[in-house]
N, CA, C and O atoms as a printed pandas DataFrame, in Angstrom:
     atom_number atom_name residue_name chain_id  residue_number  x_coord  y_coord  z_coord
0              1         N          MET        A               1   66.682  101.808  -19.527
1              2        CA          MET        A               1   67.090  102.424  -18.178
2              3         C          MET        A               1   67.127  101.902  -17.053
3              4         O          MET        A               1   66.058  101.328  -16.849
4              5         N          ALA        A               2   67.974  101.788  -16.027
5              6        CA          ALA        A               2   68.156  101.281  -14.863
6              7         C          ALA        A               2   66.915  101.782  -13.747
7              8         O          ALA        A               2   66.606  102.966  -13.616
8              9         N          ASP        A               3   66.403  100.882  -13.132
9             10        CA          ASP        A               3   65.393  100.862  -12.424
10            11         C          ASP        A               3   66.134  101.795  -10.947
11            12         O          ASP        A               3   67.231  101.478  -10.486
12            13         N          GLN        A               4   65.400  102.792  -10.458
13            14        CA          GLN        A               4   65.959  103.647   -9.535
14            15         C          GLN        A               4   66.529  103.018   -8.022
15            16         O          GLN        A               4   67.253  103.555   -7.184
16            17         N          ASP        A               5   65.821  101.508   -8.040
17            18        CA          ASP        A               5   65.951  100.658   -6.974
18            19         C          ASP        A               5   67.289   99.854   -7.012
19            20         O          ASP        A               5   67.759   99.256   -6.044
20            21         N          ASP        A               6   67.834   99.920   -8.246
21            22        CA          ASP        A               6   68.937   98.950   -8.505
22            23         C          ASP        A               6   70.187   99.437   -7.974
23            24         O          ASP        A               6   70.563  100.599   -8.127
24            25         N          GLU        A               7   70.966   98.367   -7.219
25            26        CA          GLU        A               7   72.218   99.108   -6.560
26            27         C          GLU        A               7   73.418   98.616   -7.566
27            28         O          GLU        A               7   73.438   97.488   -8.058
28            29         N          ILE        A               8   74.316   99.518   -7.779
29            30        CA          ILE        A               8   75.597   99.356   -8.592
30            31         C          ILE        A               8   76.497   99.070   -7.711
31            32         O          ILE        A               8   76.845   99.868   -6.841
32            33         N          ALA        A               9   77.063   97.668   -7.872
33            34        CA          ALA        A               9   78.103   97.178   -7.091
34            35         C          ALA        A               9   79.286   97.388   -7.752
35            36         O          ALA        A               9   79.421   97.008   -8.915
36            37         N          LEU        A              10   80.433   98.123   -6.961
37            38        CA          LEU        A              10   81.676   98.467   -7.553
38            39         C          LEU        A              10   82.799   97.339   -7.063
39            40         O          LEU        A              10   82.633   96.836   -5.952
40            41         N          PRO        A              11   83.645   97.039   -7.661
41            42        CA          PRO        A              11   84.648   95.923   -7.388
42            43         C          PRO        A              11   85.519   96.765   -6.324
43            44         O          PRO        A              11   85.751   97.968   -6.438
44            45         N          ASP        A              12   85.981   95.908   -5.229
45            46        CA          ASP        A              12   87.047   96.479   -4.321
46            47         C          ASP        A              12   88.334   96.454   -5.057
47            48         O          ASP        A              12   88.983   95.410   -5.117
48            49         N          LEU        A              13   88.726   97.516   -5.603
49            50        CA          LEU        A              13   90.017   97.536   -6.300
50            51         C          LEU        A              13   91.384   97.098   -5.581
51            52         O          LEU        A              13   92.350   96.475   -6.021
52            53         N          ALA        A              14   91.097   97.692   -4.222
53            54        CA          ALA        A              14   92.571   97.555   -3.404
54            55         C          ALA        A              14   92.791   95.862   -3.291
55            56         O          ALA        A              14   93.942   95.428   -3.257
56            57         N          ASN        A              15   91.700   94.991   -3.238
57            58        CA          ASN        A              15   92.030   93.660   -3.101
58            59         C          ASN        A              15   91.712   92.785   -4.254
59            60         O          ASN        A              15   91.437   91.588   -4.182
60            61         N          ALA        A              16   91.785   93.589   -5.442
61            62        CA          ALA        A              16   91.584   92.916   -6.867
62            63         C          ALA        A              16   92.807   92.136   -7.209
63            64         O          ALA        A              16   93.949   92.410   -6.840
64            65         N          ALA        A              17   92.435   91.118   -7.969
65            66        CA          ALA        A              17   93.506   90.281   -8.581
66            67         C          ALA        A              17   94.313   91.251   -9.501
67            68         O          ALA        A              17   93.755   92.263   -9.925
68            69         N          PRO        A              18   95.692   90.954   -9.843
69            70        CA          PRO        A              18   96.498   91.676  -10.853
70            71         C          PRO        A              18   95.692   91.695  -12.311
71            72         O          PRO        A              18   95.296   90.703  -12.923
72            73         N          LEU        A              19   95.562   93.044  -12.687
73            74        CA          LEU        A              19   95.058   93.266  -13.950
74            75         C          LEU        A              19   95.680   92.444  -14.862
75            76         O          LEU        A              19   96.905   92.347  -14.789
76            77         N          GLY        A              20   94.960   91.710  -15.876
77            78        CA          GLY        A              20   95.441   90.709  -16.820
78            79         C          GLY        A              20   96.011   89.406  -16.388
79            80         O          GLY        A              20   96.590   88.630  -17.148
80            81         N          ALA        A              21   95.815   89.220  -15.159
81            82        CA          ALA        A              21   96.246   87.750  -14.612
82            83         C          ALA        A              21   95.660   86.783  -15.283
83            84         O          ALA        A              21   96.360   85.812  -15.569
84            85         N          GLU        A              22   94.532   86.796  -15.616
85            86        CA          GLU        A              22   94.005   85.638  -16.338
86            87         C          GLU        A              22   94.357   85.340  -17.849
87            88         O          GLU        A              22   93.936   84.380  -18.494
88            89         N          THR        A              23   95.211   86.340  -18.302
89            90        CA          THR        A              23   95.644   86.203  -19.617
90            91         C          THR        A              23   97.021   85.603  -19.533
91            92         O          THR        A              23   97.848   85.918  -18.677
92            93         N          ASP        A              24   97.226   84.622  -20.585
93            94        CA          ASP        A              24   98.656   83.914  -20.797
94            95         C          ASP        A              24   99.332   84.967  -21.557
95            96         O          ASP        A              24   98.776   85.808  -22.264
96            97         N          PHE        A              25  100.666   84.832  -21.329
97            98        CA          PHE        A              25  101.498   85.940  -22.062
98            99         C          PHE        A              25  102.020   85.205  -23.424
99           100         O          PHE        A              25  102.403   84.035  -23.418
100          101         N          ASN        A              26  101.995   85.933  -24.461
101          102        CA          ASN        A              26  102.471   85.132  -25.625
102          103         C          ASN        A              26  104.238   85.315  -25.713
103          104         O          ASN        A              26  104.800   86.287  -25.209
104          105         N          GLU        A              27  104.791   84.491  -26.254
105          106        CA          GLU        A              27  106.292   84.498  -26.151
106          107         C          GLU        A              27  106.666   85.914  -26.816
107          108         O          GLU        A              27  106.018   86.399  -27.744
108          109         N          GLY        A              28  107.783   86.514  -26.232
109          110        CA          GLY        A              28  107.996   88.035  -26.599
110          111         C          GLY        A              28  107.432   89.092  -25.964
111          112         O          GLY        A              28  107.904   90.228  -26.012
112          113         N          GLU        A              29  106.298   88.741  -25.281
113          114        CA          GLU        A              29  105.615   89.906  -24.449
114          115         C          GLU        A              29  106.346   90.124  -22.983
115          116         O          GLU        A              29  107.021   89.311  -22.351
116          117         N          ASP        A              30  106.050   91.262  -22.699
117          118        CA          ASP        A              30  106.545   91.659  -21.563
118          119         C          ASP        A              30  105.653   91.404  -20.151
119          120         O          ASP        A              30  104.690   92.139  -19.934
120          121         N          PRO        A              31  105.974   90.447  -19.301
121          122        CA          PRO        A              31  105.341   90.226  -18.245
122          123         C          PRO        A              31  105.163   91.434  -17.164
123          124         O          PRO        A              31  104.221   91.508  -16.375
124          125         N          GLU        A              32  106.048   92.203  -17.252
125          126        CA          GLU        A              32  106.357   93.392  -16.486
126          127         C          GLU        A              32  104.937   94.483  -16.705
127          128         O          GLU        A              32  104.696   95.345  -15.860
128          129         N          LYS        A              33  104.189   94.327  -17.775
129          130        CA          LYS        A              33  103.007   95.226  -18.040
130          131         C          LYS        A              33  101.989   94.885  -17.324
131          132         O          LYS        A              33  100.956   95.546  -17.436
132          133         N          VAL        A              34  102.050   93.739  -16.397
133          134        CA          VAL        A              34  100.857   93.341  -15.696
134          135         C          VAL        A              34  100.986   94.245  -14.477
135          136         O          VAL        A              34  102.013   94.218  -13.797
136          137         N          ARG        A              35   99.883   95.106  -14.167
137          138        CA          ARG        A              35  100.036   95.845  -12.819
138          139         C          ARG        A              35   98.923   95.552  -11.877
139          140         O          ARG        A              35   97.860   95.342  -12.462
140          141         N          THR        A              36   98.867   95.473  -10.472
141          142        CA          THR        A              36   98.027   95.216   -9.681
142          143         C          THR        A              36   97.371   96.446   -9.283
143          144         O          THR        A              36   97.952   97.516   -9.465
144          145         N          ALA        A              37   96.075   96.396   -8.692
145          146        CA          ALA        A              37   95.327   97.458   -8.246
146          147         C          ALA        A              37   96.000   98.372   -7.290
147          148         O          ALA        A              37   95.886   99.598   -7.326
148          149         N          GLN        A              38   96.762   97.650   -6.366
149          150        CA          GLN        A              38   97.536   98.353   -5.344
150          151         C          GLN        A              38   98.716   98.924   -6.074
151          152         O          GLN        A              38   99.217   99.841   -5.425
152          153         N          GLU        A              39   99.295   98.695   -7.158
153          154        CA          GLU        A              39  100.297   99.570   -7.563
154          155         C          GLU        A              39   99.824  100.531   -8.413
155          156         O          GLU        A              39  100.607  101.391   -8.817
156          157         N          LEU        A              40   98.632  100.536   -8.769
157          158        CA          LEU        A              40   97.793  101.932   -9.429
158          159         C          LEU        A              40   97.357  102.816   -8.333
159          160         O          LEU        A              40   96.752  103.835   -8.666
160          161         N          GLU        A              41   97.552  102.610   -7.164
161          162        CA          GLU        A              41   96.786  103.186   -5.978
162          163         C          GLU        A              41   97.112  104.638   -5.967
163          164         O          GLU        A              41   96.265  105.440   -5.571
164          165         N          ALA        A              42   98.368  105.057   -6.404
165          166        CA          ALA        A              42   98.730  106.380   -6.569
166          167         C          ALA        A              42   98.058  107.253   -7.397
167          168         O          ALA        A              42   98.147  108.469   -7.231
168          169         N          VAL        A              43   97.354  106.726   -8.328
169          170        CA          VAL        A              43   96.611  107.557   -9.237
170          171         C          VAL        A              43   95.024  107.522   -8.708
171          172         O          VAL        A              43   94.251  108.336   -9.215
172          173         N          PHE        A              44   94.591  106.708   -7.824
173          174        CA          PHE        A              44   93.189  106.735   -7.237
174          175         C          PHE        A              44   92.730  108.122   -7.040
175          176         O          PHE        A              44   91.609  108.469   -7.411
176          177         N          GLU        A              45   93.615  108.979   -6.431
177          178        CA          GLU        A              45   93.067  110.111   -5.805
178          179         C          GLU        A              45   93.258  111.460   -6.764
179          180         O          GLU        A              45   93.023  112.610   -6.393
180          181         N          VAL        A              46   93.740  111.062   -8.083
181          182        CA          VAL        A              46   93.933  112.199   -9.214
182          183         C          VAL        A              46   92.570  112.569   -9.471
183          184         O          VAL        A              46   91.719  111.775   -9.871
184          185         N          PRO        A              47   92.352  113.928   -9.208
185          186        CA          PRO        A              47   91.223  114.409   -9.686
186          187         C          PRO        A              47   90.960  114.684  -11.137
187          188         O          PRO        A              47   91.854  115.262  -11.754
188          189         N          VAL        A              48   89.886  114.360  -11.756
189          190        CA          VAL        A              48   89.567  114.482  -13.142
190          191         C          VAL        A              48   88.249  115.163  -13.300
191          192         O          VAL        A              48   87.325  115.061  -12.493
192          193         N          ASN        A              49   88.229  115.833  -14.346
193          194        CA          ASN        A              49   86.677  116.490  -14.680
194          195         C          ASN        A              49   85.811  115.597  -15.542
195          196         O          ASN        A              49   86.128  115.324  -16.700
196          197         N          VAL        A              50   84.724  115.151  -14.965
197          198        CA          VAL        A              50   83.796  114.132  -15.718
198          199         C          VAL        A              50   82.548  115.098  -16.129
199          200         O          VAL        A              50   81.900  115.733  -15.297
200          201         N          SER        A              51   82.334  115.113  -17.380
201          202        CA          SER        A              51   81.125  115.930  -18.079
202          203         C          SER        A              51   80.128  114.764  -18.810
203          204         O          SER        A              51   80.538  113.891  -19.575
204          205         N          ALA        A              52   78.882  114.938  -18.436
205          206        CA          ALA        A              52   78.020  114.252  -19.437
206          207         C          ALA        A              52   77.116  115.289  -20.088
207          208         O          ALA        A              52   76.251  115.949  -19.513
208          209         N          VAL        A              53   77.431  115.329  -21.306
209          210        CA          VAL        A              53   76.719  116.171  -22.176
210          211         C          VAL        A              53   75.424  115.751  -22.895
211          212         O          VAL        A              53   75.438  114.921  -23.805
212          213         N          LEU        A              54   74.342  116.334  -22.469
213          214        CA          LEU        A              54   73.100  116.118  -23.107
214          215         C          LEU        A              54   72.863  116.572  -24.641
215          216         O          LEU        A              54   72.078  115.998  -25.397
216          217         N          GLY        A              55   73.613  117.625  -24.970
217          218        CA          GLY        A              55   73.428  118.178  -26.288
218          219         C          GLY        A              55   73.994  119.521  -26.455
219          220         O          GLY        A              55   74.277  120.185  -25.457
220          221         N          LYS        A              56   74.156  119.915  -27.494
221          222        CA          LYS        A              56   74.841  121.203  -27.683
222          223         C          LYS        A              56   73.901  122.037  -28.622
223          224         O          LYS        A              56   73.049  121.500  -29.329
224          225         N          THR        A              57   74.122  123.410  -28.578
225          226        CA          THR        A              57   73.461  124.397  -29.526
226          227         C          THR        A              57   74.402  125.634  -29.681
227          228         O          THR        A              57   75.285  125.797  -28.840
228          229         N          HIS        A              58   74.269  126.439  -30.628
229          230        CA          HIS        A              58   74.926  127.475  -31.040
230          231         C          HIS        A              58   73.941  128.560  -31.028
231          232         O          HIS        A              58   72.796  128.445  -31.464
232          233         N          MET        A              59   74.577  129.911  -30.364
233          234        CA          MET        A              59   73.451  131.048  -30.299
234          235         C          MET        A              59   74.572  132.211  -30.045
235          236         O          MET        A              59   75.703  132.069  -29.581
236          237         N          GLU        A              60   73.899  133.439  -30.500
237          238        CA          GLU        A              60   74.696  134.643  -30.343
238          239         C          GLU        A              60   74.762  135.199  -28.895
239          240         O          GLU        A              60   73.791  134.830  -28.234
240          241         N          VAL        A              61   75.480  135.841  -28.342
241          242        CA          VAL        A              61   75.696  136.256  -27.205
242          243         C          VAL        A              61   74.468  136.948  -26.824
243          244         O          VAL        A              61   74.008  136.775  -25.695
244          245         N          SER        A              62   73.793  137.859  -27.823
245          246        CA          SER        A              62   72.719  138.717  -27.474
246          247         C          SER        A              62   71.396  137.882  -27.303
247          248         O          SER        A              62   70.416  138.395  -26.765
248          249         N          ASN        A              63   71.384  136.786  -27.698
249          250        CA          ASN        A              63   70.325  135.663  -27.469
250          251         C          ASN        A              63   70.716  135.144  -26.266
251          252         O          ASN        A              63   69.827  135.002  -25.427
252          253         N          LEU        A              64   71.789  134.840  -25.990
253          254        CA          LEU        A              64   72.120  134.169  -24.685
254          255         C          LEU        A              64   71.828  135.126  -23.532
255          256         O          LEU        A              64   71.399  134.635  -22.488
256          257         N          LEU        A              65   72.019  136.446  -23.617
257          258        CA          LEU        A              65   71.588  137.353  -22.590
258          259         C          LEU        A              65   69.871  137.658  -22.353
259          260         O          LEU        A              65   69.331  138.322  -21.468
260          261         N          LYS        A              66   69.405  137.077  -23.232
261          262        CA          LYS        A              66   67.793  137.308  -23.252
262          263         C          LYS        A              66   67.192  136.055  -22.676
263          264         O          LYS        A              66   65.989  136.046  -22.412
264          265         N          LEU        A              67   67.993  134.925  -22.448
265          266        CA          LEU        A              67   67.571  133.757  -21.803
266          267         C          LEU        A              67   67.084  134.103  -20.365
267          268         O          LEU        A              67   67.805  134.790  -19.640
268          269         N          GLY        A              68   65.647  133.556  -19.855
269          270        CA          GLY        A              68   65.369  133.862  -18.538
270          271         C          GLY        A              68   64.924  132.307  -17.946
271          272         O          GLY        A              68   65.154  131.289  -18.599
272          273         N          ARG        A              69   64.402  132.296  -16.905
273          274        CA          ARG        A              69   63.665  131.239  -16.163
274          275         C          ARG        A              69   62.676  130.668  -17.058
275          276         O          ARG        A              69   61.986  131.480  -17.674
276          277         N          GLY        A              70   62.485  129.528  -17.238
277          278        CA          GLY        A              70   61.810  128.837  -17.846
278          279         C          GLY        A              70   62.114  128.746  -19.708
279          280         O          GLY        A              70   61.378  128.117  -20.469
280          281         N          THR        A              71   63.088  129.363  -20.052
281          282        CA          THR        A              71   63.383  129.307  -21.441
282          283         C          THR        A              71   63.695  127.966  -21.909
283          284         O          THR        A              71   64.387  127.193  -21.246
284          285         N          ILE        A              72   63.173  127.666  -23.093
285          286        CA          ILE        A              72   63.776  126.206  -23.579
286          287         C          ILE        A              72   64.572  126.655  -24.564
287          288         O          ILE        A              72   64.281  127.550  -25.358
288          289         N          VAL        A              73   65.884  125.854  -24.506
289          290        CA          VAL        A              73   66.974  125.930  -25.381
290          291         C          VAL        A              73   66.943  124.379  -26.044
291          292         O          VAL        A              73   67.101  123.325  -25.427
292          293         N          GLU        A              74   66.712  124.541  -27.369
293          294        CA          GLU        A              74   66.773  123.311  -28.418
294          295         C          GLU        A              74   68.327  122.746  -28.535
295          296         O          GLU        A              74   69.325  123.408  -28.821
296          297         N          LEU        A              75   68.255  121.503  -28.269
297          298        CA          LEU        A              75   69.721  120.909  -28.368
298          299         C          LEU        A              75   69.647  119.923  -29.423
299          300         O          LEU        A              75   68.572  119.443  -29.782
300          301         N          ASP        A              76   71.021  119.533  -30.048
301          302        CA          ASP        A              76   70.958  118.738  -31.226
302          303         C          ASP        A              76   70.722  117.353  -31.106
303          304         O          ASP        A              76   70.961  116.558  -32.015
304          305         N          ARG        A              77   70.230  117.026  -29.935
305          306        CA          ARG        A              77   70.312  115.533  -29.864
306          307         C          ARG        A              77   68.425  115.263  -29.658
307          308         O          ARG        A              77   67.618  116.137  -29.340
308          309         N          LYS        A              78   68.171  114.049  -29.904
309          310        CA          LYS        A              78   66.858  113.606  -29.814
310          311         C          LYS        A              78   66.496  113.151  -28.328
311          312         O          LYS        A              78   67.443  112.885  -27.588
312          313         N          VAL        A              79   65.244  113.046  -27.855
313          314        CA          VAL        A              79   64.899  112.313  -26.746
314          315         C          VAL        A              79   65.400  110.875  -26.862
315          316         O          VAL        A              79   65.211  110.274  -27.919
316          317         N          GLY        A              80   66.033  110.279  -25.828
317          318        CA          GLY        A              80   66.137  108.896  -25.962
318          319         C          GLY        A              80   67.711  108.687  -26.596
319          320         O          GLY        A              80   68.231  107.571  -26.607
320          321         N          GLU        A              81   68.253  109.638  -27.007
321          322        CA          GLU        A              81   69.546  109.479  -27.842
322          323         C          GLU        A              81   70.628  109.290  -26.773
323          324         O          GLU        A              81   70.315  109.669  -25.644
324          325         N          ALA        A              82   71.742  108.813  -26.927
325          326        CA          ALA        A              82   72.737  108.389  -25.930
326          327         C          ALA        A              82   73.417  109.798  -25.905
327          328         O          ALA        A              82   73.588  110.472  -26.921
328          329         N          ILE        A              83   73.790  110.176  -24.644
329          330        CA          ILE        A              83   74.572  111.209  -24.275
330          331         C          ILE        A              83   76.156  110.998  -24.262
331          332         O          ILE        A              83   76.621  109.895  -23.977
332          333         N          ASP        A              84   76.957  112.071  -24.574
333          334        CA          ASP        A              84   78.322  111.918  -24.482
334          335         C          ASP        A              84   78.820  112.077  -23.073
335          336         O          ASP        A              84   78.278  112.882  -22.315
336          337         N          ILE        A              85   79.934  111.264  -22.663
337          338        CA          ILE        A              85   80.691  111.405  -21.245
338          339         C          ILE        A              85   81.866  111.656  -21.633
339          340         O          ILE        A              85   82.391  110.887  -22.439
340          341         N          TYR        A              86   82.487  112.668  -21.205
341          342        CA          TYR        A              86   83.807  113.260  -21.147
342          343         C          TYR        A              86   84.544  113.193  -20.138
343          344         O          TYR        A              86   83.973  113.420  -19.072
344          345         N          VAL        A              87   85.929  112.891  -20.087
345          346        CA          VAL        A              87   86.887  112.724  -19.017
346          347         C          VAL        A              87   87.956  113.714  -19.254
347          348         O          VAL        A              87   88.758  113.261  -20.070
348          349         N          ASN        A              88   88.267  114.908  -18.840
349          350        CA          ASN        A              88   89.029  115.959  -19.006
350          351         C          ASN        A              88   89.043  116.267  -20.458
351          352         O          ASN        A              88   90.053  116.161  -21.155
352          353         N          ASP        A              89   88.009  116.612  -20.837
353          354        CA          ASP        A              89   87.526  117.013  -22.312
354          355         C          ASP        A              89   87.767  115.859  -23.387
355          356         O          ASP        A              89   87.848  116.164  -24.576
356          357         N          ARG        A              90   87.876  114.586  -22.986
357          358        CA          ARG        A              90   88.028  113.692  -24.116
358          359         C          ARG        A              90   86.885  112.643  -23.808
359          360         O          ARG        A              90   86.627  112.105  -22.731
360          361         N          LEU        A              91   86.209  112.480  -25.159
361          362        CA          LEU        A              91   85.311  111.522  -25.186
362          363         C          LEU        A              91   85.462  110.193  -24.822
363          364         O          LEU        A              91   86.096  109.542  -25.651
364          365         N          VAL        A              92   85.077  109.574  -23.833
365          366        CA          VAL        A              92   85.224  108.224  -23.410
366          367         C          VAL        A              92   84.280  107.289  -23.457
367          368         O          VAL        A              92   84.551  106.090  -23.517
368          369         N          ALA        A              93   82.986  107.799  -23.433
369          370        CA          ALA        A              93   81.880  106.888  -23.248
370          371         C          ALA        A              93   80.612  107.473  -23.800
371          372         O          ALA        A              93   80.507  108.677  -24.037
372          373         N          ARG        A              94   79.655  106.608  -24.001
373          374        CA          ARG        A              94   78.184  107.144  -24.260
374          375         C          ARG        A              94   77.199  106.591  -23.084
375          376         O          ARG        A              94   77.496  105.601  -22.415
376          377         N          GLY        A              95   76.221  107.195  -22.934
377          378        CA          GLY        A              95   75.234  106.476  -21.810
378          379         C          GLY        A              95   73.952  107.040  -22.109
379          380         O          GLY        A              95   73.517  107.513  -23.159
380          381         N          GLU        A              96   73.316  106.867  -20.729
381          382        CA          GLU        A              96   72.020  107.142  -20.451
382          383         C          GLU        A              96   71.850  107.998  -19.174
383          384         O          GLU        A              96   72.640  107.901  -18.235
384          385         N          VAL        A              97   70.767  108.857  -19.171
385          386        CA          VAL        A              97   70.549  109.551  -17.925
386          387         C          VAL        A              97   69.495  108.715  -17.150
387          388         O          VAL        A              97   68.449  108.287  -17.638
388          389         N          VAL        A              98   69.987  108.517  -15.675
389          390        CA          VAL        A              98   69.097  107.481  -14.801
390          391         C          VAL        A              98   68.825  108.545  -13.704
391          392         O          VAL        A              98   69.451  109.595  -13.560
392          393         N          VAL        A              99   67.768  108.089  -12.944
393          394        CA          VAL        A              99   67.506  108.795  -11.722
394          395         C          VAL        A              99   67.927  107.940  -10.314
395          396         O          VAL        A              99   67.343  106.877  -10.105
396          397         N          VAL        A             100   68.670  108.292   -9.618
397          398        CA          VAL        A             100   69.178  107.491   -8.389
398          399         C          VAL        A             100   68.736  108.487   -7.015
399          400         O          VAL        A             100   69.257  109.578   -6.782
400          401         N          ASP        A             101   67.718  107.879   -6.225
401          402        CA          ASP        A             101   67.559  108.424   -5.118
402          403         C          ASP        A             101   67.248  110.148   -5.514
403          404         O          ASP        A             101   68.009  111.001   -5.056
404          405         N          ASP        A             102   66.213  110.491   -6.289
405          406        CA          ASP        A             102   65.922  111.828   -6.530
406          407         C          ASP        A             102   67.022  112.605   -7.019
407          408         O          ASP        A             102   66.903  113.826   -6.916
408          409         N          ARG        A             103   68.077  112.143   -7.533
409          410        CA          ARG        A             103   69.087  112.969   -8.306
410          411         C          ARG        A             103   69.286  112.302   -9.529
411          412         O          ARG        A             103   68.987  111.129   -9.755
412          413         N          LEU        A             104   69.873  113.208  -10.410
413          414        CA          LEU        A             104   70.195  112.427  -11.804
414          415         C          LEU        A             104   71.471  111.902  -11.865
415          416         O          LEU        A             104   72.407  112.397  -11.238
416          417         N          GLY        A             105   71.573  110.931  -12.580
417          418        CA          GLY        A             105   72.961  109.973  -12.722
418          419         C          GLY        A             105   73.194  109.600  -14.220
419          420         O          GLY        A             105   72.354  109.894  -15.070
420          421         N          VAL        A             106   74.182  109.042  -14.481
421          422        CA          VAL        A             106   74.521  108.535  -15.875
422          423         C          VAL        A             106   74.910  107.307  -15.693
423          424         O          VAL        A             106   75.650  107.046  -14.744
424          425         N          THR        A             107   74.475  106.309  -16.587
425          426        CA          THR        A             107   75.047  104.959  -16.714
426          427         C          THR        A             107   75.669  104.919  -18.086
427          428         O          THR        A             107   75.087  105.351  -19.081
428          429         N          MET        A             108   76.919  104.365  -18.102
429          430        CA          MET        A             108   77.580  104.043  -19.403
430          431         C          MET        A             108   77.062  102.938  -20.022
431          432         O          MET        A             108   76.771  101.934  -19.372
432          433         N          THR        A             109   76.917  103.009  -21.180
433          434        CA          THR        A             109   76.149  101.959  -22.306
434          435         C          THR        A             109   77.205  101.642  -23.293
435          436         O          THR        A             109   77.041  100.633  -23.979
436          437         N          GLU        A             110   78.193  102.311  -23.449
437          438        CA          GLU        A             110   79.297  102.261  -24.635
438          439         C          GLU        A             110   80.609  102.861  -24.222
439          440         O          GLU        A             110   80.738  104.038  -23.885
440          441         N          ILE        A             111   81.365  102.164  -24.260
441          442        CA          ILE        A             111   82.909  102.861  -24.109
442          443         C          ILE        A             111   83.286  103.167  -25.548
443          444         O          ILE        A             111   83.092  102.373  -26.468
444          445         N          VAL        A             112   83.827  104.349  -25.685
445          446        CA          VAL        A             112   84.266  104.861  -26.972
446          447         C          VAL        A             112   85.913  104.628  -27.164
447          448         O          VAL        A             112   86.693  105.277  -26.467
448          449         N          LYS        A             113   86.344  103.760  -28.052
449          450        CA          LYS        A             113   87.848  103.600  -28.278
450          451         C          LYS        A             113   88.351  104.605  -29.294
451          452         O          LYS        A             113   87.731  105.112  -30.229
452          453         N          GLY        A             114   89.413  104.755  -28.971
453          454        CA          GLY        A             114   90.080  105.777  -29.709
454          455         C          GLY        A             114   89.693  107.422  -29.605
455          456         O          GLY        A             114   88.783  107.782  -28.859
456          457         N          ASN        A             115   90.329  108.220  -30.274
457          458        CA          ASN        A             115   90.029  109.698  -30.090
458          459         C          ASN        A             115   88.996  110.109  -31.172
459          460         O          ASN        A             115   89.175  110.578  -32.296
460          461         N          VAL        A             116   87.793  109.773  -30.458
461          462        CA          VAL        A             116   86.470  110.358  -31.147
462          463         C          VAL        A             116   85.988  111.525  -30.681
463          464         O          VAL        A             116   86.040  111.736  -29.470
464          465         N          GLY        A             117   85.425  112.502  -31.579
465          466        CA          GLY        A             117   84.602  113.682  -31.262
466          467         C          GLY        A             117   85.628  114.631  -30.825
467          468         O          GLY        A             117   85.307  115.766  -30.470
């Protein structure tokens, strides 16, 4: 887990080099596929839903209505197990819960490739 005094540096995408610029093209590949961060600027303001799922459980509505302050709900995850990170209801990564300035946050530890979950 990250120390809460750690600062996370994010790259300045507006001044970034073209994506894939360090990659040489193989013969037959389309060099038009290379895009700069400025060309992607149109999607920077598109809102997305990001969810960090600590765990899940199933219960009947009658039991749900009985829940009160201080009730403990057992989840399907163990302490220290990676949490799932979803973007627009699609699993994209796994990570850990961290504390940043007295707030909870999530750090990604693994990017999920393909349509998993």
